[in-house]
CHARMM internal coordinates of N, CA and C (Angstrom, degrees):
IC EDIT
DIST 1 N 1 CA 1.4558
DIST 1 CA 1 C 1.5305
ANGL 1 N 1 CA 1 C 107.94
DIST 1 C 2 N 1.3145
ANGL 1 CA 1 C 2 N 117.84
DIHE 1 N 1 CA 1 C 2 N 129.74
DIST 2 N 2 CA 1.4667
ANGL 1 C 2 N 2 CA 120.13
DIHE 1 CA 1 C 2 N 2 CA 178.35
DIST 2 CA 2 C 1.5301
ANGL 2 N 2 CA 2 C 111.81
DIHE 1 C 2 N 2 CA 2 C -60.51
DIST 2 C 3 N 1.3093
ANGL 2 CA 2 C 3 N 115.84
DIHE 2 N 2 CA 2 C 3 N 144.02
DIST 3 N 3 CA 1.4614
ANGL 2 C 3 N 3 CA 121.46
DIHE 2 CA 2 C 3 N 3 CA -178.03
DIST 3 CA 3 C 1.5262
ANGL 3 N 3 CA 3 C 111.81
DIHE 2 C 3 N 3 CA 3 C -60.55
DIST 3 C 4 N 1.3281
ANGL 3 CA 3 C 4 N 117.60
DIHE 3 N 3 CA 3 C 4 N -32.30
DIST 4 N 4 CA 1.4726
ANGL 3 C 4 N 4 CA 120.66
DIHE 3 CA 3 C 4 N 4 CA 178.10
DIST 4 CA 4 C 1.5268
ANGL 4 N 4 CA 4 C 111.00
DIHE 3 C 4 N 4 CA 4 C -63.59
DIST 4 C 5 N 1.3209
ANGL 4 CA 4 C 5 N 116.86
DIHE 4 N 4 CA 4 C 5 N -34.85
DIST 5 N 5 CA 1.4706
ANGL 4 C 5 N 5 CA 121.15
DIHE 4 CA 4 C 5 N 5 CA 178.08
DIST 5 CA 5 C 1.5236
ANGL 5 N 5 CA 5 C 109.53
DIHE 4 C 5 N 5 CA 5 C -69.99
DIST 5 C 6 N 1.3255
ANGL 5 CA 5 C 6 N 116.57
DIHE 5 N 5 CA 5 C 6 N -43.31
DIST 6 N 6 CA 1.4641
ANGL 5 C 6 N 6 CA 120.80
DIHE 5 CA 5 C 6 N 6 CA 177.58
DIST 6 CA 6 C 1.5223
ANGL 6 N 6 CA 6 C 109.82
DIHE 5 C 6 N 6 CA 6 C -60.15
DIST 6 C 7 N 1.3261
ANGL 6 CA 6 C 7 N 117.33
DIHE 6 N 6 CA 6 C 7 N -43.90
DIST 7 N 7 CA 1.4616
ANGL 6 C 7 N 7 CA 120.44
DIHE 6 CA 6 C 7 N 7 CA -179.86
DIST 7 CA 7 C 1.5251
ANGL 7 N 7 CA 7 C 111.03
DIHE 6 C 7 N 7 CA 7 C -61.42
DIST 7 C 8 N 1.3093
ANGL 7 CA 7 C 8 N 117.37
DIHE 7 N 7 CA 7 C 8 N -42.44
DIST 8 N 8 CA 1.4664
ANGL 7 C 8 N 8 CA 120.66
DIHE 7 CA 7 C 8 N 8 CA 179.48
DIST 8 CA 8 C 1.5280
ANGL 8 N 8 CA 8 C 110.50
DIHE 7 C 8 N 8 CA 8 C -62.20
DIST 8 C 9 N 1.3041
ANGL 8 CA 8 C 9 N 116.92
DIHE 8 N 8 CA 8 C 9 N -40.63
DIST 9 N 9 CA 1.4683
ANGL 8 C 9 N 9 CA 120.75
DIHE 8 CA 8 C 9 N 9 CA 177.63
DIST 9 CA 9 C 1.5256
ANGL 9 N 9 CA 9 C 109.91
DIHE 8 C 9 N 9 CA 9 C -63.79
DIST 9 C 10 N 1.3339
ANGL 9 CA 9 C 10 N 116.88
DIHE 9 N 9 CA 9 C 10 N -47.09
DIST 10 N 10 CA 1.4625
ANGL 9 C 10 N 10 CA 120.58
DIHE 9 CA 9 C 10 N 10 CA -179.18
DIST 10 CA 10 C 1.5239
ANGL 10 N 10 CA 10 C 111.90
DIHE 9 C 10 N 10 CA 10 C -61.80
DIST 10 C 11 N 1.3247
ANGL 10 CA 10 C 11 N 116.64
DIHE 10 N 10 CA 10 C 11 N -35.48
DIST 11 N 11 CA 1.4654
ANGL 10 C 11 N 11 CA 120.39
DIHE 10 CA 10 C 11 N 11 CA 179.89
DIST 11 CA 11 C 1.5268
ANGL 11 N 11 CA 11 C 112.28
DIHE 10 C 11 N 11 CA 11 C -67.62
DIST 11 C 12 N 1.3198
ANGL 11 CA 11 C 12 N 116.79
DIHE 11 N 11 CA 11 C 12 N -18.02
DIST 12 N 12 CA 1.4583
ANGL 11 C 12 N 12 CA 120.70
DIHE 11 CA 11 C 12 N 12 CA 179.92
DIST 12 CA 12 C 1.5233
ANGL 12 N 12 CA 12 C 113.07
DIHE 11 C 12 N 12 CA 12 C -98.21
DIST 12 C 13 N 1.3187
ANGL 12 CA 12 C 13 N 116.88
DIHE 12 N 12 CA 12 C 13 N 0.86
DIST 13 N 13 CA 1.4650
ANGL 12 C 13 N 13 CA 121.48
DIHE 12 CA 12 C 13 N 13 CA 176.14
DIST 13 CA 13 C 1.5233
ANGL 13 N 13 CA 13 C 109.27
DIHE 12 C 13 N 13 CA 13 C -96.16
DIST 13 C 14 N 1.3368
ANGL 13 CA 13 C 14 N 117.01
DIHE 13 N 13 CA 13 C 14 N 156.34
DIST 14 N 14 CA 1.4713
ANGL 13 C 14 N 14 CA 119.22
DIHE 13 CA 13 C 14 N 14 CA 175.66
DIST 14 CA 14 C 1.5322
ANGL 14 N 14 CA 14 C 110.59
DIHE 13 C 14 N 14 CA 14 C -60.42
DIST 14 C 15 N 1.3328
ANGL 14 CA 14 C 15 N 116.08
DIHE 14 N 14 CA 14 C 15 N 140.99
DIST 15 N 15 CA 1.4665
ANGL 14 C 15 N 15 CA 121.41
DIHE 14 CA 14 C 15 N 15 CA -176.79
DIST 15 CA 15 C 1.5238
ANGL 15 N 15 CA 15 C 112.06
DIHE 14 C 15 N 15 CA 15 C -56.73
DIST 15 C 16 N 1.3317
ANGL 15 CA 15 C 16 N 117.41
DIHE 15 N 15 CA 15 C 16 N -40.73
DIST 16 N 16 CA 1.4694
ANGL 15 C 16 N 16 CA 118.71
DIHE 15 CA 15 C 16 N 16 CA -178.14
DIST 16 CA 16 C 1.5223
ANGL 16 N 16 CA 16 C 111.14
DIHE 15 C 16 N 16 CA 16 C -63.12
DIST 16 C 17 N 1.3225
ANGL 16 CA 16 C 17 N 117.73
DIHE 16 N 16 CA 16 C 17 N -34.43
DIST 17 N 17 CA 1.4608
ANGL 16 C 17 N 17 CA 120.74
DIHE 16 CA 16 C 17 N 17 CA 178.85
DIST 17 CA 17 C 1.5312
ANGL 17 N 17 CA 17 C 110.58
DIHE 16 C 17 N 17 CA 17 C -70.63
DIST 17 C 18 N 1.3122
ANGL 17 CA 17 C 18 N 116.37
DIHE 17 N 17 CA 17 C 18 N -39.06
DIST 18 N 18 CA 1.4645
ANGL 17 C 18 N 18 CA 120.92
DIHE 17 CA 17 C 18 N 18 CA 178.96
DIST 18 CA 18 C 1.5261
ANGL 18 N 18 CA 18 C 110.28
DIHE 17 C 18 N 18 CA 18 C -62.61
DIST 18 C 19 N 1.3331
ANGL 18 CA 18 C 19 N 116.27
DIHE 18 N 18 CA 18 C 19 N -44.27
DIST 19 N 19 CA 1.4656
ANGL 18 C 19 N 19 CA 120.92
DIHE 18 CA 18 C 19 N 19 CA -177.72
DIST 19 CA 19 C 1.5239
ANGL 19 N 19 CA 19 C 111.62
DIHE 18 C 19 N 19 CA 19 C -71.04
DIST 19 C 20 N 1.3149
ANGL 19 CA 19 C 20 N 117.06
DIHE 19 N 19 CA 19 C 20 N -43.05
DIST 20 N 20 CA 1.4650
ANGL 19 C 20 N 20 CA 120.05
DIHE 19 CA 19 C 20 N 20 CA -172.94
DIST 20 CA 20 C 1.5188
ANGL 20 N 20 CA 20 C 113.75
DIHE 19 C 20 N 20 CA 20 C -84.00
DIST 20 C 21 N 1.3338
ANGL 20 CA 20 C 21 N 118.33
DIHE 20 N 20 CA 20 C 21 N -28.45
DIST 21 N 21 CA 1.4596
ANGL 20 C 21 N 21 CA 120.24
DIHE 20 CA 20 C 21 N 21 CA -172.94
DIST 21 CA 21 C 1.5294
ANGL 21 N 21 CA 21 C 112.85
DIHE 20 C 21 N 21 CA 21 C -120.08
DIST 21 C 22 N 1.3089
ANGL 21 CA 21 C 22 N 116.95
DIHE 21 N 21 CA 21 C 22 N -54.82
DIST 22 N 22 CA 1.4685
ANGL 21 C 22 N 22 CA 120.76
DIHE 21 CA 21 C 22 N 22 CA -170.64
DIST 22 CA 22 C 1.5182
ANGL 22 N 22 CA 22 C 113.23
DIHE 21 C 22 N 22 CA 22 C -63.03
DIST 22 C 23 N 1.3159
ANGL 22 CA 22 C 23 N 117.49
DIHE 22 N 22 CA 22 C 23 N -35.44
DIST 23 N 23 CA 1.4689
ANGL 22 C 23 N 23 CA 119.27
DIHE 22 CA 22 C 23 N 23 CA -178.18
DIST 23 CA 23 C 1.5262
ANGL 23 N 23 CA 23 C 111.93
DIHE 22 C 23 N 23 CA 23 C -70.42
DIST 23 C 24 N 1.3434
ANGL 23 CA 23 C 24 N 117.36
DIHE 23 N 23 CA 23 C 24 N -10.63
DIST 24 N 24 CA 1.4648
ANGL 23 C 24 N 24 CA 121.44
DIHE 23 CA 23 C 24 N 24 CA 179.01
DIST 24 CA 24 C 1.5279
ANGL 24 N 24 CA 24 C 112.73
DIHE 23 C 24 N 24 CA 24 C -91.59
DIST 24 C 25 N 1.3305
ANGL 24 CA 24 C 25 N 117.63
DIHE 24 N 24 CA 24 C 25 N -5.35
DIST 25 N 25 CA 1.4654
ANGL 24 C 25 N 25 CA 121.34
DIHE 24 CA 24 C 25 N 25 CA -175.35
DIST 25 CA 25 C 1.5263
ANGL 25 N 25 CA 25 C 111.79
DIHE 24 C 25 N 25 CA 25 C -65.48
DIST 25 C 26 N 1.3215
ANGL 25 CA 25 C 26 N 116.93
DIHE 25 N 25 CA 25 C 26 N -51.74
DIST 26 N 26 CA 1.4624
ANGL 25 C 26 N 26 CA 120.62
DIHE 25 CA 25 C 26 N 26 CA -179.93
DIST 26 CA 26 C 1.5292
ANGL 26 N 26 CA 26 C 108.98
DIHE 25 C 26 N 26 CA 26 C -161.09
DIST 26 C 27 N 1.3171
ANGL 26 CA 26 C 27 N 115.25
DIHE 26 N 26 CA 26 C 27 N 171.27
DIST 27 N 27 CA 1.4697
ANGL 26 C 27 N 27 CA 121.11
DIHE 26 CA 26 C 27 N 27 CA -177.46
DIST 27 CA 27 C 1.5319
ANGL 27 N 27 CA 27 C 111.80
DIHE 26 C 27 N 27 CA 27 C -60.56
DIST 27 C 28 N 1.3379
ANGL 27 CA 27 C 28 N 117.34
DIHE 27 N 27 CA 27 C 28 N -42.40
DIST 28 N 28 CA 1.4720
ANGL 27 C 28 N 28 CA 120.38
DIHE 27 CA 27 C 28 N 28 CA -179.47
DIST 28 CA 28 C 1.5232
ANGL 28 N 28 CA 28 C 111.39
DIHE 27 C 28 N 28 CA 28 C -61.95
DIST 28 C 29 N 1.3289
ANGL 28 CA 28 C 29 N 116.77
DIHE 28 N 28 CA 28 C 29 N -43.29
DIST 29 N 29 CA 1.4675
ANGL 28 C 29 N 29 CA 120.12
DIHE 28 CA 28 C 29 N 29 CA -179.98
DIST 29 CA 29 C 1.5200
ANGL 29 N 29 CA 29 C 110.16
DIHE 28 C 29 N 29 CA 29 C -66.64
DIST 29 C 30 N 1.3239
ANGL 29 CA 29 C 30 N 117.56
DIHE 29 N 29 CA 29 C 30 N -38.73
DIST 30 N 30 CA 1.4652
ANGL 29 C 30 N 30 CA 120.66
DIHE 29 CA 29 C 30 N 30 CA 178.58
DIST 30 CA 30 C 1.5278
ANGL 30 N 30 CA 30 C 110.07
DIHE 29 C 30 N 30 CA 30 C -61.59
DIST 30 C 31 N 1.3291
ANGL 30 CA 30 C 31 N 116.82
DIHE 30 N 30 CA 30 C 31 N -45.93
DIST 31 N 31 CA 1.4654
ANGL 30 C 31 N 31 CA 120.36
DIHE 30 CA 30 C 31 N 31 CA 178.41
DIST 31 CA 31 C 1.5236
ANGL 31 N 31 CA 31 C 110.83
DIHE 30 C 31 N 31 CA 31 C -60.53
DIST 31 C 32 N 1.3180
ANGL 31 CA 31 C 32 N 116.73
DIHE 31 N 31 CA 31 C 32 N -41.02
DIST 32 N 32 CA 1.4571
ANGL 31 C 32 N 32 CA 121.04
DIHE 31 CA 31 C 32 N 32 CA 179.82
DIST 32 CA 32 C 1.5199
ANGL 32 N 32 CA 32 C 111.16
DIHE 31 C 32 N 32 CA 32 C -64.61
DIST 32 C 33 N 1.3261
ANGL 32 CA 32 C 33 N 116.78
DIHE 32 N 32 CA 32 C 33 N -48.62
DIST 33 N 33 CA 1.4685
ANGL 32 C 33 N 33 CA 121.46
DIHE 32 CA 32 C 33 N 33 CA -179.09
DIST 33 CA 33 C 1.5224
ANGL 33 N 33 CA 33 C 110.86
DIHE 32 C 33 N 33 CA 33 C -64.41
DIST 33 C 34 N 1.3193
ANGL 33 CA 33 C 34 N 117.97
DIHE 33 N 33 CA 33 C 34 N -35.69
DIST 34 N 34 CA 1.4600
ANGL 33 C 34 N 34 CA 121.67
DIHE 33 CA 33 C 34 N 34 CA -178.06
DIST 34 CA 34 C 1.5349
ANGL 34 N 34 CA 34 C 113.48
DIHE 33 C 34 N 34 CA 34 C -81.63
DIST 34 C 35 N 1.3133
ANGL 34 CA 34 C 35 N 117.47
DIHE 34 N 34 CA 34 C 35 N -6.58
DIST 35 N 35 CA 1.4663
ANGL 34 C 35 N 35 CA 119.62
DIHE 34 CA 34 C 35 N 35 CA -176.19
DIST 35 CA 35 C 1.5264
ANGL 35 N 35 CA 35 C 112.11
DIHE 34 C 35 N 35 CA 35 C -75.80
DIST 35 C 36 N 1.3141
ANGL 35 CA 35 C 36 N 114.73
DIHE 35 N 35 CA 35 C 36 N 144.60
DIST 36 N 36 CA 1.4667
ANGL 35 C 36 N 36 CA 120.56
DIHE 35 CA 35 C 36 N 36 CA 177.82
DIST 36 CA 36 C 1.5196
ANGL 36 N 36 CA 36 C 110.94
DIHE 35 C 36 N 36 CA 36 C -63.27
DIST 36 C 37 N 1.3257
ANGL 36 CA 36 C 37 N 116.98
DIHE 36 N 36 CA 36 C 37 N -35.36
DIST 37 N 37 CA 1.4669
ANGL 36 C 37 N 37 CA 119.70
DIHE 36 CA 36 C 37 N 37 CA -178.40
DIST 37 CA 37 C 1.5228
ANGL 37 N 37 CA 37 C 111.64
DIHE 36 C 37 N 37 CA 37 C -64.87
DIST 37 C 38 N 1.3283
ANGL 37 CA 37 C 38 N 117.58
DIHE 37 N 37 CA 37 C 38 N -35.22
DIST 38 N 38 CA 1.4729
ANGL 37 C 38 N 38 CA 120.82
DIHE 37 CA 37 C 38 N 38 CA 177.35
DIST 38 CA 38 C 1.5278
ANGL 38 N 38 CA 38 C 110.07
DIHE 37 C 38 N 38 CA 38 C -62.19
DIST 38 C 39 N 1.3195
ANGL 38 CA 38 C 39 N 116.53
DIHE 38 N 38 CA 38 C 39 N -45.94
DIST 39 N 39 CA 1.4671
ANGL 38 C 39 N 39 CA 120.20
DIHE 38 CA 38 C 39 N 39 CA -177.01
DIST 39 CA 39 C 1.5234
ANGL 39 N 39 CA 39 C 112.22
DIHE 38 C 39 N 39 CA 39 C -74.46
DIST 39 C 40 N 1.3290
ANGL 39 CA 39 C 40 N 117.13
DIHE 39 N 39 CA 39 C 40 N -32.02
DIST 40 N 40 CA 1.4740
ANGL 39 C 40 N 40 CA 119.53
DIHE 39 CA 39 C 40 N 40 CA 173.60
DIST 40 CA 40 C 1.5242
ANGL 40 N 40 CA 40 C 110.09
DIHE 39 C 40 N 40 CA 40 C -61.19
DIST 40 C 41 N 1.3403
ANGL 40 CA 40 C 41 N 116.15
DIHE 40 N 40 CA 40 C 41 N -46.02
DIST 41 N 41 CA 1.4625
ANGL 40 C 41 N 41 CA 120.24
DIHE 40 CA 40 C 41 N 41 CA -179.59
DIST 41 CA 41 C 1.5260
ANGL 41 N 41 CA 41 C 110.96
DIHE 40 C 41 N 41 CA 41 C -66.22
DIST 41 C 42 N 1.3172
ANGL 41 CA 41 C 42 N 116.98
DIHE 41 N 41 CA 41 C 42 N -41.05
DIST 42 N 42 CA 1.4686
ANGL 41 C 42 N 42 CA 120.63
DIHE 41 CA 41 C 42 N 42 CA 178.47
DIST 42 CA 42 C 1.5292
ANGL 42 N 42 CA 42 C 109.80
DIHE 41 C 42 N 42 CA 42 C -60.94
DIST 42 C 43 N 1.3158
ANGL 42 CA 42 C 43 N 116.98
DIHE 42 N 42 CA 42 C 43 N -46.18
DIST 43 N 43 CA 1.4686
ANGL 42 C 43 N 43 CA 120.77
DIHE 42 CA 42 C 43 N 43 CA 179.01
DIST 43 CA 43 C 1.5211
ANGL 43 N 43 CA 43 C 111.23
DIHE 42 C 43 N 43 CA 43 C -63.50
DIST 43 C 44 N 1.3217
ANGL 43 CA 43 C 44 N 117.11
DIHE 43 N 43 CA 43 C 44 N -41.77
DIST 44 N 44 CA 1.4578
ANGL 43 C 44 N 44 CA 121.00
DIHE 43 CA 43 C 44 N 44 CA 178.72
DIST 44 CA 44 C 1.5268
ANGL 44 N 44 CA 44 C 110.50
DIHE 43 C 44 N 44 CA 44 C -59.70
DIST 44 C 45 N 1.3199
ANGL 44 CA 44 C 45 N 116.63
DIHE 44 N 44 CA 44 C 45 N -44.62
DIST 45 N 45 CA 1.4646
ANGL 44 C 45 N 45 CA 121.00
DIHE 44 CA 44 C 45 N 45 CA -179.28
DIST 45 CA 45 C 1.5229
ANGL 45 N 45 CA 45 C 112.29
DIHE 44 C 45 N 45 CA 45 C -66.72
DIST 45 C 46 N 1.3194
ANGL 45 CA 45 C 46 N 116.26
DIHE 45 N 45 CA 45 C 46 N -29.03
DIST 46 N 46 CA 1.4648
ANGL 45 C 46 N 46 CA 119.85
DIHE 45 CA 45 C 46 N 46 CA -179.26
DIST 46 CA 46 C 1.5250
ANGL 46 N 46 CA 46 C 112.08
DIHE 45 C 46 N 46 CA 46 C -91.63
DIST 46 C 47 N 1.3318
ANGL 46 CA 46 C 47 N 116.96
DIHE 46 N 46 CA 46 C 47 N 3.01
DIST 47 N 47 CA 1.4544
ANGL 46 C 47 N 47 CA 120.86
DIHE 46 CA 46 C 47 N 47 CA 173.52
DIST 47 CA 47 C 1.5124
ANGL 47 N 47 CA 47 C 116.10
DIHE 46 C 47 N 47 CA 47 C 89.59
DIST 47 C 48 N 1.3277
ANGL 47 CA 47 C 48 N 117.26
DIHE 47 N 47 CA 47 C 48 N 10.70
DIST 48 N 48 CA 1.4607
ANGL 47 C 48 N 48 CA 120.23
DIHE 47 CA 47 C 48 N 48 CA 177.61
DIST 48 CA 48 C 1.5159
ANGL 48 N 48 CA 48 C 109.56
DIHE 47 C 48 N 48 CA 48 C -87.15
DIST 48 C 49 N 1.3154
ANGL 48 CA 48 C 49 N 116.17
DIHE 48 N 48 CA 48 C 49 N 138.63
DIST 49 N 49 CA 1.4577
ANGL 48 C 49 N 49 CA 121.78
DIHE 48 CA 48 C 49 N 49 CA 178.15
DIST 49 CA 49 C 1.5205
ANGL 49 N 49 CA 49 C 108.84
DIHE 48 C 49 N 49 CA 49 C -102.71
DIST 49 C 50 N 1.3228
ANGL 49 CA 49 C 50 N 117.17
DIHE 49 N 49 CA 49 C 50 N 132.90
DIST 50 N 50 CA 1.4697
ANGL 49 C 50 N 50 CA 118.36
DIHE 49 CA 49 C 50 N 50 CA 177.46
DIST 50 CA 50 C 1.5195
ANGL 50 N 50 CA 50 C 110.27
DIHE 49 C 50 N 50 CA 50 C -66.97
DIST 50 C 51 N 1.3135
ANGL 50 CA 50 C 51 N 115.19
DIHE 50 N 50 CA 50 C 51 N 141.66
DIST 51 N 51 CA 1.4634
ANGL 50 C 51 N 51 CA 118.62
DIHE 50 CA 50 C 51 N 51 CA 177.44
DIST 51 CA 51 C 1.5210
ANGL 51 N 51 CA 51 C 108.81
DIHE 50 C 51 N 51 CA 51 C -88.82
DIST 51 C 52 N 1.2985
ANGL 51 CA 51 C 52 N 115.07
DIHE 51 N 51 CA 51 C 52 N 152.89
DIST 52 N 52 CA 1.4534
ANGL 51 C 52 N 52 CA 120.89
DIHE 51 CA 51 C 52 N 52 CA 178.00
DIST 52 CA 52 C 1.5267
ANGL 52 N 52 CA 52 C 107.28
DIHE 51 C 52 N 52 CA 52 C -97.54
DIST 52 C 53 N 1.3211
ANGL 52 CA 52 C 53 N 116.30
DIHE 52 N 52 CA 52 C 53 N 100.22
DIST 53 N 53 CA 1.4624
ANGL 52 C 53 N 53 CA 121.26
DIHE 52 CA 52 C 53 N 53 CA -175.74
DIST 53 CA 53 C 1.5257
ANGL 53 N 53 CA 53 C 112.09
DIHE 52 C 53 N 53 CA 53 C -74.70
DIST 53 C 54 N 1.3229
ANGL 53 CA 53 C 54 N 116.97
DIHE 53 N 53 CA 53 C 54 N -7.16
DIST 54 N 54 CA 1.4620
ANGL 53 C 54 N 54 CA 118.79
DIHE 53 CA 53 C 54 N 54 CA -177.88
DIST 54 CA 54 C 1.5273
ANGL 54 N 54 CA 54 C 112.71
DIHE 53 C 54 N 54 CA 54 C -84.41
DIST 54 C 55 N 1.3114
ANGL 54 CA 54 C 55 N 117.95
DIHE 54 N 54 CA 54 C 55 N -9.22
DIST 55 N 55 CA 1.4675
ANGL 54 C 55 N 55 CA 119.55
DIHE 54 CA 54 C 55 N 55 CA 179.17
DIST 55 CA 55 C 1.5261
ANGL 55 N 55 CA 55 C 109.29
DIHE 54 C 55 N 55 CA 55 C -119.37
DIST 55 C 56 N 1.3307
ANGL 55 CA 55 C 56 N 117.05
DIHE 55 N 55 CA 55 C 56 N 151.39
DIST 56 N 56 CA 1.4720
ANGL 55 C 56 N 56 CA 119.75
DIHE 55 CA 55 C 56 N 56 CA 179.96
DIST 56 CA 56 C 1.5293
ANGL 56 N 56 CA 56 C 110.49
DIHE 55 C 56 N 56 CA 56 C -69.89
DIST 56 C 57 N 1.3289
ANGL 56 CA 56 C 57 N 117.19
DIHE 56 N 56 CA 56 C 57 N 153.10
DIST 57 N 57 CA 1.4669
ANGL 56 C 57 N 57 CA 120.00
DIHE 56 CA 56 C 57 N 57 CA 179.48
DIST 57 CA 57 C 1.5211
ANGL 57 N 57 CA 57 C 111.41
DIHE 56 C 57 N 57 CA 57 C -66.62
DIST 57 C 58 N 1.3279
ANGL 57 CA 57 C 58 N 115.87
DIHE 57 N 57 CA 57 C 58 N 153.25
DIST 58 N 58 CA 1.4634
ANGL 57 C 58 N 58 CA 121.24
DIHE 57 CA 57 C 58 N 58 CA 176.44
DIST 58 CA 58 C 1.5215
ANGL 58 N 58 CA 58 C 109.60
DIHE 57 C 58 N 58 CA 58 C -70.79
DIST 58 C 59 N 1.3325
ANGL 58 CA 58 C 59 N 116.05
DIHE 58 N 58 CA 58 C 59 N 147.26
DIST 59 N 59 CA 1.4721
ANGL 58 C 59 N 59 CA 120.83
DIHE 58 CA 58 C 59 N 59 CA 177.94
DIST 59 CA 59 C 1.5026
ANGL 59 N 59 CA 59 C 110.55
DIHE 58 C 59 N 59 CA 59 C -80.54
END
COOR INIT
IC SEED 1 N 1 CA 1 C
IC BUILD
């Protein structure tokens, strides 16, 4: 199964299941689950906006 297909499946599972179970399946899945790009995409899909830590917060 192509890794892109696996990633799409993982992105549609609850985050707690991905962290607790899916990352234990194999080394490739662990790398995918632990990647920043996976969590950026998950956050984007759930409506979270990344904060820009390089600038001070607005007053």
